C-alpha positions as CSV (number, residue, x, y, z in Angstrom):
1,M,-1.8,23.5,9.4
2,K,0.1,20.2,8.8
3,N,1.2,19.2,5.3
4,A,0.0,16.0,3.6
5,L,3.1,13.8,3.1
6,T,3.5,10.8,0.9
7,E,6.7,8.7,0.7
8,H,7.2,6.0,-1.9
9,L,9.3,2.8,-1.4
10,S,10.1,0.4,-4.2
11,F,9.7,-3.4,-3.8
12,D,13.4,-3.7,-3.0
13,Q,13.4,-0.7,-0.6
14,A,10.4,-2.0,1.3
15,Q,11.8,-5.6,1.4
16,L,8.2,-6.9,1.0
17,Q,7.6,-10.5,1.9
18,L,4.4,-12.5,1.3
19,E,2.9,-14.7,4.0
20,R,-0.2,-16.8,4.1
21,A,-2.1,-17.5,7.4
22,G,-5.1,-19.7,8.2
23,E,-6.3,-23.1,7.1
24,G,-7.7,-24.4,3.8
25,D,-9.7,-22.0,1.7
26,D,-9.7,-19.5,4.6
27,K,-6.0,-18.7,4.2
28,S,-5.4,-14.9,4.0
29,L,-2.5,-13.2,2.2
30,Y,-0.3,-10.8,4.1
31,L,2.4,-8.3,3.1
32,N,5.2,-7.6,5.5
33,G,7.9,-5.0,5.1
34,I,9.3,-1.5,5.6
35,C,6.6,1.2,5.4
36,I,8.7,4.3,6.1
37,Q,12.4,4.9,6.5
38,G,13.9,7.0,9.2
39,D,17.1,9.0,9.7
40,I,17.9,9.3,5.9
41,R,17.0,12.0,3.4
42,N,14.5,10.4,1.0
43,A,13.7,11.0,-2.6
44,N,11.4,13.9,-1.7
45,Q,14.3,15.5,0.2
46,R,12.6,15.0,3.5
47,F,14.2,13.7,6.7
48,Y,12.1,11.7,9.3
49,P,13.9,11.4,12.7
50,T,13.5,7.9,14.2
51,S,11.7,9.5,17.2
52,E,9.0,10.9,14.9
53,I,8.4,7.6,13.2
54,A,8.4,5.7,16.5
55,R,5.8,8.0,18.0
56,A,3.6,7.8,14.8
57,V,3.9,4.0,14.8
58,K,2.9,3.8,18.5
59,T,-0.1,6.0,17.9
60,L,-1.3,3.9,14.9
61,N,-0.9,0.7,16.8
62,E,-3.0,2.1,19.7
63,Q,-5.7,2.8,17.2
64,I,-5.6,-0.7,15.8
65,E,-5.6,-2.2,19.3
66,G,-8.6,0.0,20.1
67,G,-10.6,-1.6,17.3
68,Y,-10.0,1.0,14.6
69,S,-9.6,-0.4,11.0
70,V,-6.7,1.2,9.2
71,L,-7.5,0.7,5.5
72,G,-5.1,1.1,2.6
73,E,-5.7,1.6,-1.1
74,V,-4.2,0.6,-4.5
75,D,-2.2,3.7,-5.4
76,H,-3.0,6.8,-3.4
77,P,-5.2,9.9,-3.8
78,A,-4.0,13.5,-3.6
79,D,-5.5,13.9,-0.1
80,L,-5.7,11.9,3.2
81,R,-9.2,10.5,2.8
82,I,-9.8,6.8,2.4
83,N,-11.8,5.8,-0.7
84,L,-13.7,2.6,0.1
85,D,-14.0,1.6,-3.6
86,R,-10.2,1.5,-3.9
87,V,-9.4,-0.3,-0.6
88,S,-7.2,-3.3,-1.1
89,H,-5.8,-4.1,2.3
90,M,-5.9,-3.5,6.1
91,I,-2.9,-2.7,8.3
92,T,-3.0,-5.2,11.2
93,K,0.2,-4.2,12.9
94,M,3.2,-1.8,12.8
95,W,6.5,-1.9,14.7
96,M,9.9,-0.4,14.8
97,D,13.1,-2.1,13.8
98,G,16.1,0.3,13.9
99,P,15.2,3.6,12.4
100,N,12.4,2.1,10.1
101,G,8.7,1.6,10.6
102,Y,7.5,-1.8,9.5
103,G,4.0,-3.0,8.8
104,K,1.9,-6.1,8.3
105,M,-1.0,-5.7,5.8
106,K,-3.8,-8.2,5.2
107,V,-4.9,-8.3,1.6
108,L,-8.7,-8.0,1.6
109,P,-11.2,-9.9,-0.8
110,T,-12.3,-6.6,-2.4
111,P,-12.0,-6.0,-6.1
112,M,-8.8,-4.0,-5.6
113,G,-7.5,-6.5,-3.1
114,Q,-8.1,-9.3,-5.6
115,L,-6.2,-7.2,-8.2
116,V,-3.2,-6.9,-5.8
117,Q,-3.3,-10.6,-5.1
118,T,-3.4,-11.5,-8.8
119,M,-0.5,-9.2,-9.5
120,L,1.6,-10.7,-6.7
121,Q,0.9,-14.2,-7.7
122,S,1.9,-13.2,-11.3
123,G,5.2,-12.0,-10.1
124,V,4.6,-8.3,-10.3
125,K,6.8,-6.4,-7.8
126,L,4.7,-3.9,-5.9
127,G,6.0,-1.2,-3.6
128,V,4.4,0.8,-0.8
129,S,3.6,4.5,-0.2
130,S,3.0,5.9,3.3
131,R,0.4,8.6,3.6
132,G,0.5,10.9,6.6
133,S,0.7,14.5,7.8
134,G,3.4,16.6,9.5
135,N,5.3,19.8,9.5
136,V,8.4,20.2,7.3
137,S,11.1,22.6,8.5
138,E,11.4,25.8,6.6
139,S,15.1,26.0,7.2
140,G,15.8,23.9,4.1
141,D,16.9,20.7,5.8
142,G,13.6,18.9,5.1
143,K,13.2,17.8,8.7
144,V,9.7,16.5,9.5
145,S,8.1,17.1,12.9
146,D,4.7,16.3,14.5
147,F,4.4,13.4,12.1
148,E,1.2,11.2,11.9
149,I,0.7,8.1,9.8
150,I,-2.7,7.9,8.2
151,T,-2.2,4.7,6.2
152,V,0.1,2.8,3.9
153,D,-1.0,2.2,0.3
154,V,0.2,-0.4,-2.3
155,V,1.7,1.1,-5.4
156,A,3.5,-0.1,-8.6
157,Q,7.2,-0.5,-8.7
158,P,8.9,2.8,-9.6
159,S,11.0,2.5,-12.7
160,A,13.9,4.4,-11.1
161,P,14.9,5.8,-7.7
162,G,12.7,8.8,-7.0
163,A,10.4,8.1,-9.9
164,Y,6.6,8.4,-9.4
165,P,4.8,5.1,-9.2
166,T,2.7,4.0,-12.2
167,P,-1.0,4.3,-11.4
168,V,-2.1,0.7,-11.3
169,Y,-5.9,1.4,-11.2
170,E,-5.8,3.8,-14.2
171,H,-3.7,1.5,-16.2
172,L,-6.1,-1.3,-15.6
173,M,-9.1,0.8,-16.6
174,N,-7.4,2.0,-19.8
175,T,-6.3,-1.4,-20.9
176,L,-8.6,-3.4,-23.3
177,G,-10.9,-5.5,-21.2
178,G,-9.7,-4.0,-17.9
179,E,-12.8,-2.0,-17.0
180,K,-15.1,-4.9,-18.0
181,A,-13.0,-7.3,-15.8
182,F,-13.1,-4.8,-12.9
183,K,-17.0,-4.5,-13.1
184,I,-17.5,-8.2,-13.3
185,A,-15.2,-8.8,-10.3
186,Q,-17.4,-6.5,-8.3
187,E,-20.5,-8.4,-9.3
188,V,-19.3,-11.9,-8.5
189,Q,-17.4,-11.5,-5.2
190,G,-19.4,-14.4,-3.7
191,D,-18.7,-16.9,-6.5
192,P,-15.3,-18.7,-6.2
193,K,-15.5,-20.2,-9.7
194,A,-16.2,-16.9,-11.3
195,Q,-13.5,-15.2,-9.3
196,K,-11.0,-17.8,-10.5
197,Y,-12.0,-17.0,-14.1
198,I,-11.6,-13.3,-13.5
199,A,-8.2,-13.8,-11.9
200,E,-7.0,-15.7,-15.0
201,N,-8.2,-12.9,-17.3
202,L,-6.6,-10.3,-15.1
203,V,-3.3,-12.1,-15.4
204,N,-3.4,-11.7,-19.1
205,I,-4.3,-8.0,-18.8
206,I,-1.4,-7.5,-16.3
207,R,1.0,-9.1,-18.7
208,K,0.1,-6.6,-21.3
209,L,1.1,-3.8,-18.9
210,K,4.7,-4.9,-18.8
């Protein structure tokens, strides 16, 4: 049985870049950057050969091209399931550049997607966390084989190399006004003026998290 594997990359490691595509009010926000690094021993002491990442990226792209929606979440759960109430983005493309797997992610107009967009526009540096499965060598070298990418999640910036990311969703829910803002955002998804008001309030909440 394969192991569930998650690997975190900070904003600087992922080299995330923002991009807007479309016209007028229909412009969509995209994130581009490294989703998983190959041929190095990472913070979890695992080693992903480039060949394993390339094969996993190819498989995921074939799924996307076949019409499968690869959804990602804010933060990530302990398992490999996708929770629709936490979805913030959709992976539209992955590719290889050297030993690393890169991805392009479209931020969706869901409550969690709007949270991500507000954070990015407020200058919050977010990282990514790949979620997949594979076998880890028992010889002690941490080499991963039979690797499969399930998705790539958006996570908060780790405070130090190897540190676990701060749970964005839980922080928001535990912040004064955070849960109320989240519920209102769900109820007014079709009202641009109301969404703008919510976004401004979320900015103030986010500033309190720093």
